[in-house]
PQR file with spaces between the fields and no chain letter, atoms N, CA, C, O and H, PARSE charges and radii, in Angstrom:
ATOM       1  N    MET     1      85.800   14.082  147.432 -0.4000 1.5000
ATOM       2  CA   MET     1      87.130   13.529  147.327 -0.0000 2.0000
ATOM       3  C    MET     1      87.378   12.624  148.520  0.5500 1.7000
ATOM       4  O    MET     1      86.957   12.919  149.639 -0.5500 1.4000
ATOM       5  N    ILE     2      88.057   11.531  148.272 -0.4000 1.5000
ATOM       6  CA   ILE     2      88.425   10.587  149.318 -0.0000 2.0000
ATOM       7  C    ILE     2      89.932   10.593  149.444  0.5500 1.7000
ATOM       8  O    ILE     2      90.630   10.444  148.442 -0.5500 1.4000
ATOM       9  H    ILE     2      88.399   11.292  147.363  0.4000 1.0000
ATOM      10  N    SER     3      90.443   10.759  150.626 -0.4000 1.5000
ATOM      11  CA   SER     3      91.882   10.712  150.839 -0.0000 2.0000
ATOM      12  C    SER     3      92.245    9.348  151.391  0.5500 1.7000
ATOM      13  O    SER     3      91.743    8.951  152.443 -0.5500 1.4000
ATOM      14  H    SER     3      89.876   10.880  151.440  0.4000 1.0000
ATOM      15  N    GLU     4      93.109    8.627  150.698 -0.4000 1.5000
ATOM      16  CA   GLU     4      93.516    7.308  151.143 -0.0000 2.0000
ATOM      17  C    GLU     4      94.909    7.390  151.734  0.5500 1.7000
ATOM      18  O    GLU     4      95.732    8.178  151.268 -0.5500 1.4000
ATOM      19  H    GLU     4      93.517    8.950  149.843  0.4000 1.0000
ATOM      20  N    THR     5      95.189    6.590  152.752 -0.4000 1.5000
ATOM      21  CA   THR     5      96.479    6.655  153.415 -0.0000 2.0000
ATOM      22  C    THR     5      97.522    5.750  152.782  0.5500 1.7000
ATOM      23  O    THR     5      98.705    5.864  153.101 -0.5500 1.4000
ATOM      24  H    THR     5      94.520    5.949  153.131  0.4000 1.0000
ATOM      25  N    SER     6      97.115    4.857  151.896 -0.4000 1.5000
ATOM      26  CA   SER     6      98.086    4.015  151.203 -0.0000 2.0000
ATOM      27  C    SER     6      97.580    3.736  149.803  0.5500 1.7000
ATOM      28  O    SER     6      96.404    3.943  149.505 -0.5500 1.4000
ATOM      29  H    SER     6      96.154    4.764  151.637  0.4000 1.0000
ATOM      30  N    ALA     7      98.460    3.273  148.959 -0.4000 1.5000
ATOM      31  CA   ALA     7      98.095    3.005  147.570 -0.0000 2.0000
ATOM      32  C    ALA     7      97.154    1.822  147.457  0.5500 1.7000
ATOM      33  O    ALA     7      96.499    1.652  146.429 -0.5500 1.4000
ATOM      34  H    ALA     7      99.415    3.105  149.201  0.4000 1.0000
ATOM      35  N    GLY     8      97.073    1.001  148.491 -0.4000 1.5000
ATOM      36  CA   GLY     8      96.123   -0.099  148.496 -0.0000 2.0000
ATOM      37  C    GLY     8      96.286   -1.011  147.294  0.5500 1.7000
ATOM      38  O    GLY     8      97.348   -1.604  147.106 -0.5500 1.4000
ATOM      39  H    GLY     8      97.605    1.138  149.327  0.4000 1.0000
ATOM      40  N    ASP     9      95.250   -1.131  146.481 -0.4000 1.5000
ATOM      41  CA   ASP     9      95.249   -2.021  145.334 -0.0000 2.0000
ATOM      42  C    ASP     9      95.683   -1.291  144.068  0.5500 1.7000
ATOM      43  O    ASP     9      95.220   -1.622  142.977 -0.5500 1.4000
ATOM      44  H    ASP     9      94.387   -0.650  146.634  0.4000 1.0000
ATOM      45  N    ALA    10      96.549   -0.322  144.198 -0.4000 1.5000
ATOM      46  CA   ALA    10      96.969    0.504  143.069 -0.0000 2.0000
ATOM      47  C    ALA    10      97.709   -0.287  142.002  0.5500 1.7000
ATOM      48  O    ALA    10      97.838    0.184  140.872 -0.5500 1.4000
ATOM      49  H    ALA    10      96.925   -0.053  145.084  0.4000 1.0000
ATOM      50  N    SER    11      98.196   -1.474  142.331 -0.4000 1.5000
ATOM      51  CA   SER    11      98.932   -2.266  141.344 -0.0000 2.0000
ATOM      52  C    SER    11      98.044   -2.678  140.180  0.5500 1.7000
ATOM      53  O    SER    11      98.553   -2.972  139.098 -0.5500 1.4000
ATOM      54  H    SER    11      98.091   -1.857  143.249  0.4000 1.0000
ATOM      55  N    ARG    12      96.747   -2.706  140.372 -0.4000 1.5000
ATOM      56  CA   ARG    12      95.821   -3.085  139.305 -0.0000 2.0000
ATOM      57  C    ARG    12      95.452   -1.919  138.394  0.5500 1.7000
ATOM      58  O    ARG    12      94.842   -2.119  137.344 -0.5500 1.4000
ATOM      59  H    ARG    12      96.334   -2.466  141.251  0.4000 1.0000
ATOM      60  N    LEU    13      95.813   -0.726  138.784 -0.4000 1.5000
ATOM      61  CA   LEU    13      95.461    0.453  138.003 -0.0000 2.0000
ATOM      62  C    LEU    13      96.506    0.734  136.939  0.5500 1.7000
ATOM      63  O    LEU    13      97.680    0.408  137.109 -0.5500 1.4000
ATOM      64  H    LEU    13      96.309   -0.564  139.637  0.4000 1.0000
ATOM      65  N    GLU    14      96.077    1.337  135.842 -0.4000 1.5000
ATOM      66  CA   GLU    14      96.998    1.752  134.791 -0.0000 2.0000
ATOM      67  C    GLU    14      97.267    3.247  134.966  0.5500 1.7000
ATOM      68  O    GLU    14      96.416    4.079  134.654 -0.5500 1.4000
ATOM      69  H    GLU    14      95.122    1.602  135.704  0.4000 1.0000
ATOM      70  N    TRP    15      98.457    3.578  135.468 -0.4000 1.5000
ATOM      71  CA   TRP    15      98.821    4.951  135.792 -0.0000 2.0000
ATOM      72  C    TRP    15      99.399    5.647  134.573  0.5500 1.7000
ATOM      73  O    TRP    15     100.142    5.050  133.795 -0.5500 1.4000
ATOM      74  H    TRP    15      99.148    2.902  135.722  0.4000 1.0000
ATOM      75  N    ARG    16      99.045    6.931  134.414 -0.4000 1.5000
ATOM      76  CA   ARG    16      99.531    7.751  133.292 -0.0000 2.0000
ATOM      77  C    ARG    16     100.020    9.090  133.816  0.5500 1.7000
ATOM      78  O    ARG    16      99.482    9.638  134.778 -0.5500 1.4000
ATOM      79  H    ARG    16      98.441    7.416  135.046  0.4000 1.0000
ATOM      80  N    LYS    17     101.062    9.610  133.154 -0.4000 1.5000
ATOM      81  CA   LYS    17     101.539   10.962  133.446 -0.0000 2.0000
ATOM      82  C    LYS    17     101.023   11.894  132.368  0.5500 1.7000
ATOM      83  O    LYS    17     100.709   11.466  131.257 -0.5500 1.4000
ATOM      84  H    LYS    17     101.499    9.165  132.372  0.4000 1.0000
ATOM      85  N    SER    18     100.942   13.139  132.697 -0.4000 1.5000
ATOM      86  CA   SER    18     100.511   14.154  131.740 -0.0000 2.0000
ATOM      87  C    SER    18     101.506   14.279  130.594  0.5500 1.7000
ATOM      88  O    SER    18     102.711   14.115  130.785 -0.5500 1.4000
ATOM      89  H    SER    18     101.198   13.486  133.599  0.4000 1.0000
ATOM      90  N    SER    19     100.996   14.567  129.416 -0.4000 1.5000
ATOM      91  CA   SER    19     101.888   14.825  128.278 -0.0000 2.0000
ATOM      92  C    SER    19     102.658   16.123  128.489  0.5500 1.7000
ATOM      93  O    SER    19     103.630   16.384  127.780 -0.5500 1.4000
ATOM      94  H    SER    19     100.017   14.700  129.261  0.4000 1.0000
ATOM      95  N    TYR    20     102.241   16.937  129.449 -0.4000 1.5000
ATOM      96  CA   TYR    20     102.933   18.181  129.769 -0.0000 2.0000
ATOM      97  C    TYR    20     104.067   17.973  130.764  0.5500 1.7000
ATOM      98  O    TYR    20     104.768   18.926  131.105 -0.5500 1.4000
ATOM      99  H    TYR    20     101.451   16.726  130.025  0.4000 1.0000
ATOM     100  N    SER    21     104.262   16.738  131.238 -0.4000 1.5000
ATOM     101  CA   SER    21     105.337   16.469  132.194 -0.0000 2.0000
ATOM     102  C    SER    21     106.679   16.783  131.568  0.5500 1.7000
ATOM     103  O    SER    21     106.921   16.481  130.399 -0.5500 1.4000
ATOM     104  H    SER    21     103.693   15.963  130.961  0.4000 1.0000
ATOM     105  N    ASP    22     107.529   17.378  132.339 -0.4000 1.5000
ATOM     106  CA   ASP    22     108.868   17.729  131.889 -0.0000 2.0000
ATOM     107  C    ASP    22     109.756   16.494  132.008  0.5500 1.7000
ATOM     108  O    ASP    22     110.097   16.091  133.120 -0.5500 1.4000
ATOM     109  H    ASP    22     107.332   17.623  133.288  0.4000 1.0000
ATOM     110  N    SER    23     110.130   15.897  130.903 -0.4000 1.5000
ATOM     111  CA   SER    23     110.921   14.673  130.934 -0.0000 2.0000
ATOM     112  C    SER    23     112.308   14.881  131.533  0.5500 1.7000
ATOM     113  O    SER    23     112.937   13.913  131.960 -0.5500 1.4000
ATOM     114  H    SER    23     109.853   16.224  130.000  0.4000 1.0000
ATOM     115  N    SER    24     112.796   16.107  131.576 -0.4000 1.5000
ATOM     116  CA   SER    24     114.110   16.357  132.165 -0.0000 2.0000
ATOM     117  C    SER    24     114.064   16.349  133.691  0.5500 1.7000
ATOM     118  O    SER    24     115.105   16.246  134.339 -0.5500 1.4000
ATOM     119  H    SER    24     112.285   16.894  131.229  0.4000 1.0000
ATOM     120  N    ASN    25     112.871   16.458  134.270 -0.4000 1.5000
ATOM     121  CA   ASN    25     112.727   16.437  135.723 -0.0000 2.0000
ATOM     122  C    ASN    25     111.466   15.660  136.075  0.5500 1.7000
ATOM     123  O    ASN    25     110.444   16.247  136.432 -0.5500 1.4000
ATOM     124  H    ASN    25     112.025   16.541  133.743  0.4000 1.0000
ATOM     125  N    SER    26     111.545   14.344  135.973 -0.4000 1.5000
ATOM     126  CA   SER    26     110.364   13.504  136.174 -0.0000 2.0000
ATOM     127  C    SER    26     109.926   13.435  137.633  0.5500 1.7000
ATOM     128  O    SER    26     108.912   12.808  137.938 -0.5500 1.4000
ATOM     129  H    SER    26     112.375   13.868  135.683  0.4000 1.0000
ATOM     130  N    ASN    27     110.674   14.069  138.541 -0.4000 1.5000
ATOM     131  CA   ASN    27     110.295   14.055  139.949 -0.0000 2.0000
ATOM     132  C    ASN    27     109.203   15.067  140.279  0.5500 1.7000
ATOM     133  O    ASN    27     108.723   15.099  141.412 -0.5500 1.4000
ATOM     134  H    ASN    27     111.497   14.578  138.292  0.4000 1.0000
ATOM     135  N    GLU    28     108.809   15.879  139.334 -0.4000 1.5000
ATOM     136  CA   GLU    28     107.791   16.894  139.589 -0.0000 2.0000
ATOM     137  C    GLU    28     106.534   16.587  138.798  0.5500 1.7000
ATOM     138  O    GLU    28     106.127   17.368  137.939 -0.5500 1.4000
ATOM     139  H    GLU    28     109.200   15.853  138.413  0.4000 1.0000
ATOM     140  N    CYS    29     105.929   15.465  139.085 -0.4000 1.5000
ATOM     141  CA   CYS    29     104.764   15.059  138.315 -0.0000 2.0000
ATOM     142  C    CYS    29     103.821   14.243  139.190  0.5500 1.7000
ATOM     143  O    CYS    29     104.234   13.621  140.168 -0.5500 1.4000
ATOM     144  H    CYS    29     106.260   14.830  139.783  0.4000 1.0000
ATOM     145  N    VAL    30     102.587   14.261  138.826 -0.4000 1.5000
ATOM     146  CA   VAL    30     101.611   13.363  139.414 -0.0000 2.0000
ATOM     147  C    VAL    30     101.184   12.379  138.344  0.5500 1.7000
ATOM     148  O    VAL    30     101.335   12.635  137.150 -0.5500 1.4000
ATOM     149  H    VAL    30     102.251   14.767  138.032  0.4000 1.0000
ATOM     150  N    GLU    31     100.654   11.261  138.779 -0.4000 1.5000
ATOM     151  CA   GLU    31     100.132   10.250  137.875 -0.0000 2.0000
ATOM     152  C    GLU    31      98.658   10.075  138.158  0.5500 1.7000
ATOM     153  O    GLU    31      98.202   10.257  139.287 -0.5500 1.4000
ATOM     154  H    GLU    31     100.532   11.053  139.749  0.4000 1.0000
ATOM     155  N    VAL    32      97.917    9.718  137.121 -0.4000 1.5000
ATOM     156  CA   VAL    32      96.463    9.566  137.217 -0.0000 2.0000
ATOM     157  C    VAL    32      96.082    8.199  136.689  0.5500 1.7000
ATOM     158  O    VAL    32      96.632    7.732  135.692 -0.5500 1.4000
ATOM     159  H    VAL    32      98.288    9.570  136.205  0.4000 1.0000
ATOM     160  N    ALA    33      95.141    7.561  137.358 -0.4000 1.5000
ATOM     161  CA   ALA    33      94.585    6.290  136.894 -0.0000 2.0000
ATOM     162  C    ALA    33      93.070    6.360  137.043  0.5500 1.7000
ATOM     163  O    ALA    33      92.560    6.889  138.031 -0.5500 1.4000
ATOM     164  H    ALA    33      94.695    7.940  138.169  0.4000 1.0000
ATOM     165  N    THR    34      92.365    5.832  136.074 -0.4000 1.5000
ATOM     166  CA   THR    34      90.906    5.839  136.149 -0.0000 2.0000
ATOM     167  C    THR    34      90.389    4.429  136.417  0.5500 1.7000
ATOM     168  O    THR    34      90.978    3.434  135.994 -0.5500 1.4000
ATOM     169  H    THR    34      92.780    5.402  135.272  0.4000 1.0000
ATOM     170  N    ALA    35      89.289    4.378  137.118 -0.4000 1.5000
ATOM     171  CA   ALA    35      88.580    3.147  137.417 -0.0000 2.0000
ATOM     172  C    ALA    35      87.090    3.484  137.331  0.5500 1.7000
ATOM     173  O    ALA    35      86.732    4.662  137.361 -0.5500 1.4000
ATOM     174  H    ALA    35      88.810    5.186  137.462  0.4000 1.0000
ATOM     175  N    PRO    36      86.240    2.508  137.228 -0.5600 1.5000
ATOM     176  CA   PRO    36      84.812    2.821  137.165  0.2800 2.0000
ATOM     177  C    PRO    36      84.372    3.683  138.358  0.5500 1.7000
ATOM     178  O    PRO    36      84.467    3.261  139.510 -0.5500 1.4000
ATOM     179  N    GLY    37      83.896    4.884  138.064 -0.4000 1.5000
ATOM     180  CA   GLY    37      83.380    5.777  139.088 -0.0000 2.0000
ATOM     181  C    GLY    37      84.412    6.559  139.870  0.5500 1.7000
ATOM     182  O    GLY    37      84.052    7.294  140.789 -0.5500 1.4000
ATOM     183  H    GLY    37      83.819    5.227  137.127  0.4000 1.0000
ATOM     184  N    ALA    38      85.706    6.422  139.530 -0.4000 1.5000
ATOM     185  CA   ALA    38      86.732    7.100  140.324 -0.0000 2.0000
ATOM     186  C    ALA    38      87.960    7.424  139.485  0.5500 1.7000
ATOM     187  O    ALA    38      88.261    6.745  138.503 -0.5500 1.4000
ATOM     188  H    ALA    38      85.999    5.825  138.783  0.4000 1.0000
ATOM     189  N    THR    39      88.665    8.483  139.896 -0.4000 1.5000
ATOM     190  CA   THR    39      89.966    8.838  139.331 -0.0000 2.0000
ATOM     191  C    THR    39      90.942    8.920  140.486  0.5500 1.7000
ATOM     192  O    THR    39      90.682    9.594  141.483 -0.5500 1.4000
ATOM     193  H    THR    39      88.421    9.035  140.694  0.4000 1.0000
ATOM     194  N    HIS    40      92.072    8.230  140.352 -0.4000 1.5000
ATOM     195  CA   HIS    40      93.080    8.176  141.394 -0.0000 2.0000
ATOM     196  C    HIS    40      94.270    9.042  140.980  0.5500 1.7000
ATOM     197  O    HIS    40      94.643    9.084  139.808 -0.5500 1.4000
ATOM     198  H    HIS    40      92.283    7.682  139.542  0.4000 1.0000
ATOM     199  N    VAL    41      94.858    9.729  141.954 -0.4000 1.5000
ATOM     200  CA   VAL    41      95.998   10.606  141.705 -0.0000 2.0000
ATOM     201  C    VAL    41      97.073   10.285  142.738  0.5500 1.7000
ATOM     202  O    VAL    41      96.785   10.151  143.928 -0.5500 1.4000
ATOM     203  H    VAL    41      94.555    9.695  142.907  0.4000 1.0000
ATOM     204  N    ARG    42      98.322   10.163  142.271 -0.4000 1.5000
ATOM     205  CA   ARG    42      99.436    9.905  143.191 -0.0000 2.0000
ATOM     206  C    ARG    42     100.664   10.698  142.761  0.5500 1.7000
ATOM     207  O    ARG    42     100.751   11.168  141.626 -0.5500 1.4000
ATOM     208  H    ARG    42      98.556   10.272  141.305  0.4000 1.0000
ATOM     209  N    ASP    43     101.596   10.835  143.670 -0.4000 1.5000
ATOM     210  CA   ASP    43     102.868   11.515  143.431 -0.0000 2.0000
ATOM     211  C    ASP    43     103.802   10.535  142.722  0.5500 1.7000
ATOM     212  O    ASP    43     104.010    9.424  143.211 -0.5500 1.4000
ATOM     213  H    ASP    43     101.525   10.453  144.591  0.4000 1.0000
ATOM     214  N    SER    44     104.363   10.924  141.592 -0.4000 1.5000
ATOM     215  CA   SER    44     105.201   10.009  140.817 -0.0000 2.0000
ATOM     216  C    SER    44     106.505    9.632  141.514  0.5500 1.7000
ATOM     217  O    SER    44     107.130    8.640  141.140 -0.5500 1.4000
ATOM     218  H    SER    44     104.195   11.826  141.195  0.4000 1.0000
ATOM     219  N    LYS    45     106.926   10.392  142.508 -0.4000 1.5000
ATOM     220  CA   LYS    45     108.164   10.036  143.207 -0.0000 2.0000
ATOM     221  C    LYS    45     107.907    9.220  144.468  0.5500 1.7000
ATOM     222  O    LYS    45     108.855    8.839  145.156 -0.5500 1.4000
ATOM     223  H    LYS    45     106.418   11.198  142.811  0.4000 1.0000
ATOM     224  N    ASN    46     106.649    8.945  144.783 -0.4000 1.5000
ATOM     225  CA   ASN    46     106.302    8.132  145.952 -0.0000 2.0000
ATOM     226  C    ASN    46     105.160    7.188  145.555  0.5500 1.7000
ATOM     227  O    ASN    46     104.025    7.358  146.001 -0.5500 1.4000
ATOM     228  H    ASN    46     105.879    9.254  144.225  0.4000 1.0000
ATOM     229  N    LEU    47     105.465    6.208  144.727 -0.4000 1.5000
ATOM     230  CA   LEU    47     104.436    5.339  144.152 -0.0000 2.0000
ATOM     231  C    LEU    47     103.664    4.536  145.182  0.5500 1.7000
ATOM     232  O    LEU    47     102.500    4.210  144.949 -0.5500 1.4000
ATOM     233  H    LEU    47     106.387    6.071  144.365  0.4000 1.0000
ATOM     234  N    ARG    48     104.263    4.210  146.294 -0.4000 1.5000
ATOM     235  CA   ARG    48     103.572    3.429  147.334 -0.0000 2.0000
ATOM     236  C    ARG    48     102.952    4.317  148.405  0.5500 1.7000
ATOM     237  O    ARG    48     102.348    3.820  149.356 -0.5500 1.4000
ATOM     238  H    ARG    48     105.208    4.474  146.483  0.4000 1.0000
ATOM     239  N    GLY    49     103.102    5.627  148.252 -0.4000 1.5000
ATOM     240  CA   GLY    49     102.591    6.563  149.243 -0.0000 2.0000
ATOM     241  C    GLY    49     101.108    6.814  149.087  0.5500 1.7000
ATOM     242  O    GLY    49     100.419    6.099  148.359 -0.5500 1.4000
ATOM     243  H    GLY    49     103.593    6.030  147.480  0.4000 1.0000
ATOM     244  N    PRO    50     100.624    7.818  149.765 -0.5600 1.5000
ATOM     245  CA   PRO    50      99.201    8.140  149.727  0.2800 2.0000
ATOM     246  C    PRO    50      98.744    8.532  148.323  0.5500 1.7000
ATOM     247  O    PRO    50      99.527    9.007  147.501 -0.5500 1.4000
ATOM     248  N    GLN    51      97.481    8.322  148.083 -0.4000 1.5000
ATOM     249  CA   GLN    51      96.882    8.764  146.826 -0.0000 2.0000
ATOM     250  C    GLN    51      95.531    9.385  147.133  0.5500 1.7000
ATOM     251  O    GLN    51      94.913    9.110  148.161 -0.5500 1.4000
ATOM     252  H    GLN    51      96.845    7.936  148.751  0.4000 1.0000
ATOM     253  N    LEU    52      95.101   10.211  146.230 -0.4000 1.5000
ATOM     254  CA   LEU    52      93.770   10.813  146.335 -0.0000 2.0000
ATOM     255  C    LEU    52      92.857   10.088  145.372  0.5500 1.7000
ATOM     256  O    LEU    52      93.276    9.684  144.288 -0.5500 1.4000
ATOM     257  H    LEU    52      95.603   10.434  145.395  0.4000 1.0000
ATOM     258  N    THR    53      91.607    9.923  145.772 -0.4000 1.5000
ATOM     259  CA   THR    53      90.608    9.320  144.899 -0.0000 2.0000
ATOM     260  C    THR    53      89.442   10.280  144.794  0.5500 1.7000
ATOM     261  O    THR    53      88.855   10.682  145.799 -0.5500 1.4000
ATOM     262  H    THR    53      91.267   10.252  146.653  0.4000 1.0000
ATOM     263  N    PHE    54      89.113   10.642  143.566 -0.4000 1.5000
ATOM     264  CA   PHE    54      88.013   11.560  143.285 -0.0000 2.0000
ATOM     265  C    PHE    54      86.857   10.783  142.680  0.5500 1.7000
ATOM     266  O    PHE    54      87.061    9.936  141.811 -0.5500 1.4000
ATOM     267  H    PHE    54      89.589   10.316  142.750  0.4000 1.0000
ATOM     268  N    GLY    55      85.641   11.068  143.137 -0.4000 1.5000
ATOM     269  CA   GLY    55      84.457   10.561  142.465 -0.0000 2.0000
ATOM     270  C    GLY    55      84.282   11.292  141.136  0.5500 1.7000
ATOM     271  O    GLY    55      84.962   12.287  140.883 -0.5500 1.4000
ATOM     272  H    GLY    55      85.475   11.756  143.843  0.4000 1.0000
ATOM     273  N    GLU    56      83.387   10.815  140.296 -0.4000 1.5000
ATOM     274  CA   GLU    56      83.213   11.398  138.962 -0.0000 2.0000
ATOM     275  C    GLU    56      82.890   12.891  139.004  0.5500 1.7000
ATOM     276  O    GLU    56      83.494   13.673  138.271 -0.5500 1.4000
ATOM     277  H    GLU    56      82.835   10.008  140.501  0.4000 1.0000
ATOM     278  N    ASP    57      81.949   13.289  139.850 -0.4000 1.5000
ATOM     279  CA   ASP    57      81.562   14.700  139.929 -0.0000 2.0000
ATOM     280  C    ASP    57      82.681   15.570  140.473  0.5500 1.7000
ATOM     281  O    ASP    57      82.904   16.678  139.985 -0.5500 1.4000
ATOM     282  H    ASP    57      81.458   12.654  140.445  0.4000 1.0000
ATOM     283  N    ALA    58      83.392   15.069  141.488 -0.4000 1.5000
ATOM     284  CA   ALA    58      84.504   15.836  142.062 -0.0000 2.0000
ATOM     285  C    ALA    58      85.619   16.013  141.038  0.5500 1.7000
ATOM     286  O    ALA    58      86.200   17.095  140.946 -0.5500 1.4000
ATOM     287  H    ALA    58      83.211   14.169  141.884  0.4000 1.0000
ATOM     288  N    TRP    59      85.929   14.970  140.267 -0.4000 1.5000
ATOM     289  CA   TRP    59      86.986   15.072  139.256 -0.0000 2.0000
ATOM     290  C    TRP    59      86.576   16.044  138.158  0.5500 1.7000
ATOM     291  O    TRP    59      87.388   16.848  137.700 -0.5500 1.4000
ATOM     292  H    TRP    59      85.457   14.091  140.343  0.4000 1.0000
ATOM     293  N    ALA    60      85.319   15.969  137.738 -0.4000 1.5000
ATOM     294  CA   ALA    60      84.819   16.873  136.691 -0.0000 2.0000
ATOM     295  C    ALA    60      84.918   18.330  137.143  0.5500 1.7000
ATOM     296  O    ALA    60      85.125   19.210  136.308 -0.5500 1.4000
ATOM     297  H    ALA    60      84.660   15.315  138.110  0.4000 1.0000
ATOM     298  N    GLY    61      84.778   18.604  138.418 -0.4000 1.5000
ATOM     299  CA   GLY    61      84.927   19.960  138.935 -0.0000 2.0000
ATOM     300  C    GLY    61      86.370   20.354  139.169  0.5500 1.7000
ATOM     301  O    GLY    61      86.725   21.524  139.027 -0.5500 1.4000
ATOM     302  H    GLY    61      84.610   17.889  139.097  0.4000 1.0000
ATOM     303  N    PHE    62      87.212   19.387  139.527 -0.4000 1.5000
ATOM     304  CA   PHE    62      88.613   19.666  139.832 -0.0000 2.0000
ATOM     305  C    PHE    62      89.427   20.004  138.585  0.5500 1.7000
ATOM     306  O    PHE    62      90.248   20.920  138.625 -0.5500 1.4000
ATOM     307  H    PHE    62      86.924   18.436  139.642  0.4000 1.0000
ATOM     308  N    VAL    63      89.222   19.297  137.497 -0.4000 1.5000
ATOM     309  CA   VAL    63      90.055   19.475  136.304 -0.0000 2.0000
ATOM     310  C    VAL    63      90.014   20.913  135.781  0.5500 1.7000
ATOM     311  O    VAL    63      91.080   21.490  135.561 -0.5500 1.4000
ATOM     312  H    VAL    63      88.554   18.553  137.465  0.4000 1.0000
ATOM     313  N    PRO    64      88.848   21.520  135.570 -0.5600 1.5000
ATOM     314  CA   PRO    64      88.861   22.902  135.095  0.2800 2.0000
ATOM     315  C    PRO    64      89.475   23.866  136.119  0.5500 1.7000
ATOM     316  O    PRO    64      90.125   24.843  135.748 -0.5500 1.4000
ATOM     317  N    TYR    65      89.263   23.583  137.403 -0.4000 1.5000
ATOM     318  CA   TYR    65      89.845   24.423  138.446 -0.0000 2.0000
ATOM     319  C    TYR    65      91.369   24.365  138.377  0.5500 1.7000
ATOM     320  O    TYR    65      92.026   25.406  138.361 -0.5500 1.4000
ATOM     321  H    TYR    65      88.735   22.790  137.704  0.4000 1.0000
ATOM     322  N    ALA    66      91.940   23.154  138.335 -0.4000 1.5000
ATOM     323  CA   ALA    66      93.398   23.001  138.290 -0.0000 2.0000
ATOM     324  C    ALA    66      93.969   23.545  136.984  0.5500 1.7000
ATOM     325  O    ALA    66      95.065   24.106  136.978 -0.5500 1.4000
ATOM     326  H    ALA    66      91.406   22.308  138.348  0.4000 1.0000
ATOM     327  N    GLY    67      93.257   23.392  135.900 -0.4000 1.5000
ATOM     328  CA   GLY    67      93.728   23.887  134.601 -0.0000 2.0000
ATOM     329  C    GLY    67      93.834   25.393  134.554  0.5500 1.7000
ATOM     330  O    GLY    67      94.609   25.928  133.762 -0.5500 1.4000
ATOM     331  H    GLY    67      92.367   22.937  135.905  0.4000 1.0000
ATOM     332  N    GLY    68      93.082   26.089  135.376 -0.4000 1.5000
ATOM     333  CA   GLY    68      93.117   27.543  135.408 -0.0000 2.0000
ATOM     334  C    GLY    68      94.200   28.109  136.297  0.5500 1.7000
ATOM     335  O    GLY    68      94.324   29.328  136.416 -0.5500 1.4000
ATOM     336  H    GLY    68      92.452   25.654  136.020  0.4000 1.0000
ATOM     337  N    ARG    69      94.987   27.254  136.924 -0.4000 1.5000
ATOM     338  CA   ARG    69      96.033   27.699  137.859 -0.0000 2.0000
ATOM     339  C    ARG    69      97.362   27.831  137.190  0.5500 1.7000
ATOM     340  O    ARG    69      98.345   28.194  137.835 -0.5500 1.4000
ATOM     341  H    ARG    69      94.886   26.264  136.828  0.4000 1.0000
């Protein structure tokens, strides 16, 4: 996993929220964008703030882990 201190070139990414997001409280969600070889994650209430970038293998391991929580 790579931790980035700013959104950088995030304007070129297509960000998506989970279909499980609670539309009545959109402040409690993360957004995900995919790019070749990487998945980016950011806080939906701080779009210009820090984001996490996962490589393919790290993301493949993270998703089942987070889904079990």
